[in-house]
PyMOL commands that place a pseudoatom at each C-alpha (Angstrom):
pseudoatom trace, name=CA, resn=THR, resi=1, chain=A, elem=C, hetatm=0, pos=[-0.135, -0.154, 0.093]
pseudoatom trace, name=CA, resn=ARG, resi=2, chain=A, elem=C, hetatm=0, pos=[0.898, 3.670, -0.336]
pseudoatom trace, name=CA, resn=ASP, resi=3, chain=A, elem=C, hetatm=0, pos=[1.555, 3.736, 3.117]
pseudoatom trace, name=CA, resn=GLU, resi=4, chain=A, elem=C, hetatm=0, pos=[3.930, 1.011, 3.615]
pseudoatom trace, name=CA, resn=ILE, resi=5, chain=A, elem=C, hetatm=0, pos=[5.592, 2.784, 0.676]
pseudoatom trace, name=CA, resn=LYS, resi=6, chain=A, elem=C, hetatm=0, pos=[5.538, 6.009, 2.589]
pseudoatom trace, name=CA, resn=ALA, resi=7, chain=A, elem=C, hetatm=0, pos=[7.099, 4.121, 5.604]
pseudoatom trace, name=CA, resn=PHE, resi=8, chain=A, elem=C, hetatm=0, pos=[9.698, 2.492, 3.697]
pseudoatom trace, name=CA, resn=PHE, resi=9, chain=A, elem=C, hetatm=0, pos=[10.589, 6.189, 2.338]
pseudoatom trace, name=CA, resn=ASP, resi=10, chain=A, elem=C, hetatm=0, pos=[10.495, 7.787, 5.530]
pseudoatom trace, name=CA, resn=GLN, resi=11, chain=A, elem=C, hetatm=0, pos=[12.749, 4.972, 7.158]
pseudoatom trace, name=CA, resn=HIS, resi=12, chain=A, elem=C, hetatm=0, pos=[15.482, 5.626, 4.396]
pseudoatom trace, name=CA, resn=ASP, resi=13, chain=A, elem=C, hetatm=0, pos=[15.311, 9.555, 4.715]
pseudoatom trace, name=CA, resn=ASP, resi=14, chain=A, elem=C, hetatm=0, pos=[18.122, 9.804, 6.971]
pseudoatom trace, name=CA, resn=ASP, resi=15, chain=A, elem=C, hetatm=0, pos=[17.860, 13.705, 7.597]
pseudoatom trace, name=CA, resn=LYS, resi=16, chain=A, elem=C, hetatm=0, pos=[14.490, 13.713, 7.195]
pseudoatom trace, name=CA, resn=SER, resi=17, chain=A, elem=C, hetatm=0, pos=[13.713, 15.859, 4.880]
pseudoatom trace, name=CA, resn=GLY, resi=18, chain=A, elem=C, hetatm=0, pos=[11.109, 14.611, 2.834]
pseudoatom trace, name=CA, resn=THR, resi=19, chain=A, elem=C, hetatm=0, pos=[13.398, 13.670, 0.077]
pseudoatom trace, name=CA, resn=LEU, resi=20, chain=A, elem=C, hetatm=0, pos=[16.111, 10.725, -0.752]
pseudoatom trace, name=CA, resn=GLU, resi=21, chain=A, elem=C, hetatm=0, pos=[19.441, 12.443, -1.551]
pseudoatom trace, name=CA, resn=LYS, resi=22, chain=A, elem=C, hetatm=0, pos=[22.010, 10.423, -3.276]
pseudoatom trace, name=CA, resn=ASN, resi=23, chain=A, elem=C, hetatm=0, pos=[23.740, 9.398, -0.219]
pseudoatom trace, name=CA, resn=GLU, resi=24, chain=A, elem=C, hetatm=0, pos=[20.691, 7.825, 1.277]
pseudoatom trace, name=CA, resn=LEU, resi=25, chain=A, elem=C, hetatm=0, pos=[19.820, 5.573, -1.603]
pseudoatom trace, name=CA, resn=PRO, resi=26, chain=A, elem=C, hetatm=0, pos=[22.984, 2.447, -1.184]
pseudoatom trace, name=CA, resn=PRO, resi=27, chain=A, elem=C, hetatm=0, pos=[21.116, 1.105, 1.768]
pseudoatom trace, name=CA, resn=LEU, resi=28, chain=A, elem=C, hetatm=0, pos=[17.915, 1.726, 0.498]
pseudoatom trace, name=CA, resn=LEU, resi=29, chain=A, elem=C, hetatm=0, pos=[19.059, -0.424, -2.953]
pseudoatom trace, name=CA, resn=LYS, resi=30, chain=A, elem=C, hetatm=0, pos=[20.783, -2.871, -0.637]
pseudoatom trace, name=CA, resn=GLU, resi=31, chain=A, elem=C, hetatm=0, pos=[17.526, -3.739, 1.147]
pseudoatom trace, name=CA, resn=ILE, resi=32, chain=A, elem=C, hetatm=0, pos=[15.803, -4.240, -1.915]
pseudoatom trace, name=CA, resn=GLY, resi=33, chain=A, elem=C, hetatm=0, pos=[18.338, -6.431, -3.686]
pseudoatom trace, name=CA, resn=LEU, resi=34, chain=A, elem=C, hetatm=0, pos=[19.667, -4.107, -6.001]
pseudoatom trace, name=CA, resn=GLU, resi=35, chain=A, elem=C, hetatm=0, pos=[22.871, -3.247, -4.426]
pseudoatom trace, name=CA, resn=GLY, resi=36, chain=A, elem=C, hetatm=0, pos=[24.952, -3.456, -7.842]
pseudoatom trace, name=CA, resn=VAL, resi=37, chain=A, elem=C, hetatm=0, pos=[22.900, -0.608, -9.266]
pseudoatom trace, name=CA, resn=GLN, resi=38, chain=A, elem=C, hetatm=0, pos=[24.280, 2.507, -8.574]
pseudoatom trace, name=CA, resn=ALA, resi=39, chain=A, elem=C, hetatm=0, pos=[22.752, 5.707, -6.642]
pseudoatom trace, name=CA, resn=ASP, resi=40, chain=A, elem=C, hetatm=0, pos=[23.631, 7.999, -10.031]
pseudoatom trace, name=CA, resn=GLN, resi=41, chain=A, elem=C, hetatm=0, pos=[21.213, 5.638, -12.099]
pseudoatom trace, name=CA, resn=VAL, resi=42, chain=A, elem=C, hetatm=0, pos=[18.431, 5.545, -9.835]
pseudoatom trace, name=CA, resn=LEU, resi=43, chain=A, elem=C, hetatm=0, pos=[18.608, 9.280, -9.107]
pseudoatom trace, name=CA, resn=ALA, resi=44, chain=A, elem=C, hetatm=0, pos=[19.202, 10.226, -13.048]
pseudoatom trace, name=CA, resn=ALA, resi=45, chain=A, elem=C, hetatm=0, pos=[15.880, 7.634, -13.601]
pseudoatom trace, name=CA, resn=ALA, resi=46, chain=A, elem=C, hetatm=0, pos=[13.571, 9.028, -10.796]
pseudoatom trace, name=CA, resn=ASP, resi=47, chain=A, elem=C, hetatm=0, pos=[14.500, 12.776, -10.397]
pseudoatom trace, name=CA, resn=GLU, resi=48, chain=A, elem=C, hetatm=0, pos=[11.794, 14.420, -12.689]
pseudoatom trace, name=CA, resn=ASN, resi=49, chain=A, elem=C, hetatm=0, pos=[12.344, 17.868, -11.839]
pseudoatom trace, name=CA, resn=GLY, resi=50, chain=A, elem=C, hetatm=0, pos=[16.182, 17.944, -11.596]
pseudoatom trace, name=CA, resn=ASP, resi=51, chain=A, elem=C, hetatm=0, pos=[16.832, 19.131, -8.057]
pseudoatom trace, name=CA, resn=GLY, resi=52, chain=A, elem=C, hetatm=0, pos=[19.481, 16.511, -7.259]
pseudoatom trace, name=CA, resn=LYS, resi=53, chain=A, elem=C, hetatm=0, pos=[16.587, 14.784, -4.947]
pseudoatom trace, name=CA, resn=ILE, resi=54, chain=A, elem=C, hetatm=0, pos=[13.892, 11.683, -5.273]
pseudoatom trace, name=CA, resn=SER, resi=55, chain=A, elem=C, hetatm=0, pos=[10.445, 13.062, -3.598]
pseudoatom trace, name=CA, resn=PHE, resi=56, chain=A, elem=C, hetatm=0, pos=[8.113, 10.811, -2.258]
pseudoatom trace, name=CA, resn=ASP, resi=57, chain=A, elem=C, hetatm=0, pos=[6.122, 11.071, -5.288]
pseudoatom trace, name=CA, resn=GLU, resi=58, chain=A, elem=C, hetatm=0, pos=[8.877, 10.595, -7.484]
pseudoatom trace, name=CA, resn=PHE, resi=59, chain=A, elem=C, hetatm=0, pos=[9.719, 7.527, -5.547]
pseudoatom trace, name=CA, resn=CYS, resi=60, chain=A, elem=C, hetatm=0, pos=[6.107, 6.443, -6.252]
pseudoatom trace, name=CA, resn=LYS, resi=61, chain=A, elem=C, hetatm=0, pos=[6.528, 6.429, -9.947]
pseudoatom trace, name=CA, resn=LEU, resi=62, chain=A, elem=C, hetatm=0, pos=[9.698, 4.986, -9.924]
pseudoatom trace, name=CA, resn=VAL, resi=63, chain=A, elem=C, hetatm=0, pos=[8.277, 1.713, -7.905]
pseudoatom trace, name=CA, resn=GLY, resi=64, chain=A, elem=C, hetatm=0, pos=[5.247, 1.662, -10.016]
pseudoatom trace, name=CA, resn=VAL, resi=65, chain=A, elem=C, hetatm=0, pos=[2.573, 3.404, -7.324]
for i in range(1, 65): cmd.bond("trace and resi %d" % i, "trace and resi %d" % (i + 1))
show_as sticks, trace
zoom trace
């Protein structure tokens, strides 16, 4: 559910900024079994507005919700 995805997102938002920055992505990727994927690749794919961060809405689109 979207609530579960929000909880997962918040768990990895270490600085509680409401966005995921590049340095917060490796542990998240490892947890979902994608530790071979580069944070730069994920950021490039998900960061629609080009601010260098992944918002919750961008994350939802990335994971198909």
